[in-house]
C-alpha positions as CSV (number, residue, x, y, z in Angstrom):
1,Q,-14.6,1.4,-14.3
2,V,-11.2,1.6,-12.5
3,Q,-9.1,-1.5,-11.7
4,V,-6.5,-1.5,-9.0
5,V,-3.8,-4.2,-8.8
6,E,-1.1,-4.7,-6.2
7,S,2.1,-6.6,-6.6
8,G,5.3,-7.2,-4.8
9,G,4.3,-9.2,-1.8
10,G,6.1,-12.3,-0.6
11,L,8.1,-14.0,2.2
12,V,10.9,-12.1,3.8
13,Q,13.1,-12.6,6.8
14,P,12.9,-10.2,9.8
15,G,14.9,-7.1,9.1
16,G,14.4,-7.5,5.4
17,S,12.8,-5.2,2.8
18,L,10.0,-5.4,0.3
19,R,8.5,-3.0,-2.2
20,L,4.8,-3.1,-3.0
21,S,3.4,-1.5,-6.1
22,C,-0.2,-0.6,-6.9
23,L,-1.3,0.3,-10.4
24,A,-4.6,1.9,-11.3
25,S,-6.0,1.5,-14.8
26,G,-9.2,2.0,-16.7
27,R,-11.4,5.0,-17.1
28,I,-9.4,7.4,-14.9
29,F,-10.3,11.1,-15.1
30,S,-8.8,12.1,-11.8
31,I,-6.8,10.7,-8.9
32,G,-6.9,12.0,-5.4
33,A,-5.4,10.3,-2.4
34,M,-3.7,6.9,-2.6
35,G,-2.8,4.7,0.2
36,W,-2.2,1.3,1.8
37,Y,-4.0,-0.6,4.5
38,R,-3.3,-4.0,5.9
39,Q,-5.2,-6.8,7.6
40,A,-3.5,-9.5,9.8
41,P,-5.3,-12.7,10.6
42,G,-7.9,-12.2,13.3
43,K,-7.5,-8.4,13.2
44,E,-9.3,-5.5,11.7
45,R,-8.0,-3.7,8.6
46,E,-5.7,-0.8,9.6
47,M,-4.3,2.1,7.8
48,V,-0.6,1.9,7.0
49,G,0.0,5.1,5.1
50,I,-1.6,7.7,2.8
51,I,-0.3,10.1,0.2
52,S,-2.5,13.0,-0.9
53,S,-2.9,14.3,-4.4
54,G,-0.5,17.1,-3.4
55,G,2.1,14.6,-2.0
56,R,1.3,15.0,1.7
57,L,2.2,11.9,3.6
58,G,0.7,10.2,6.7
59,Y,1.8,7.0,8.4
60,A,0.6,4.7,11.1
61,D,2.8,5.1,14.2
62,S,3.7,1.4,13.9
63,V,5.5,1.9,10.6
64,K,6.9,5.4,10.9
65,G,10.6,5.5,10.0
66,R,10.4,2.0,8.4
67,F,7.9,2.4,5.6
68,T,7.8,5.0,2.8
69,I,5.0,5.8,0.4
70,S,5.7,7.3,-3.0
71,K,3.8,7.7,-6.2
72,D,4.3,8.1,-10.0
73,N,1.5,10.2,-11.3
74,A,2.3,9.6,-14.9
75,K,2.0,5.8,-14.3
76,N,-1.0,6.0,-11.9
77,T,1.0,4.0,-9.5
78,V,1.7,4.2,-5.8
79,Y,4.5,2.3,-4.0
80,L,5.1,1.1,-0.5
81,Q,8.8,0.6,0.4
82,M,9.0,-1.5,3.6
83,D,12.3,-1.7,5.4
84,S,13.3,-3.3,8.7
85,L,10.3,-5.6,8.5
86,K,9.1,-7.3,11.6
87,P,7.0,-10.4,12.1
88,E,4.1,-8.2,13.2
89,D,4.1,-6.7,9.8
90,T,2.7,-9.9,8.4
91,A,-0.6,-9.2,6.8
92,V,-2.5,-8.9,3.5
93,Y,-1.7,-5.4,2.2
94,Y,-4.4,-3.6,0.3
95,C,-4.0,-0.5,-1.9
96,Y,-6.7,2.0,-2.4
97,I,-7.0,4.9,-4.9
98,L,-9.5,7.7,-4.9
99,S,-10.4,8.1,-8.5
100,N,-13.2,10.0,-10.1
101,G,-14.7,10.6,-6.7
102,Y,-14.8,6.9,-5.6
103,N,-12.5,4.7,-3.6
104,Y,-11.2,1.7,-5.5
105,W,-9.5,-1.2,-3.7
106,G,-7.1,-3.8,-4.9
107,Q,-7.4,-7.5,-4.2
108,G,-4.6,-7.5,-1.7
109,T,-1.1,-9.0,-1.6
110,Q,0.3,-11.2,1.1
111,V,3.4,-10.1,3.0
112,T,4.9,-12.6,5.4
113,V,7.8,-11.8,7.7
114,S,9.3,-14.9,9.1
115,N,12.4,-17.0,9.5
């Protein structure tokens, strides 16, 4: 079994920054793509960004130029650096990791952008 745990959420003012982390642990034999989704109240879950096993990146148009995904393969960790945050970025952020051929999701971490 693989466990995925996010951390780093919180309350930040508009224009501020946050860095989310996501650690995968357990019986990991391989890791493929890793990424972040988010879900705002009353809305469907949407993709924020993805990083492939080879390091190829993809972002939602709404976060391009503001958010950056990176990873540390040795630590089985993926990061989401969020800059120039806007109130519309408020959501629960979920990490997923493709491991051993299955997608594993974290429990989510709340990000609130507000004065």
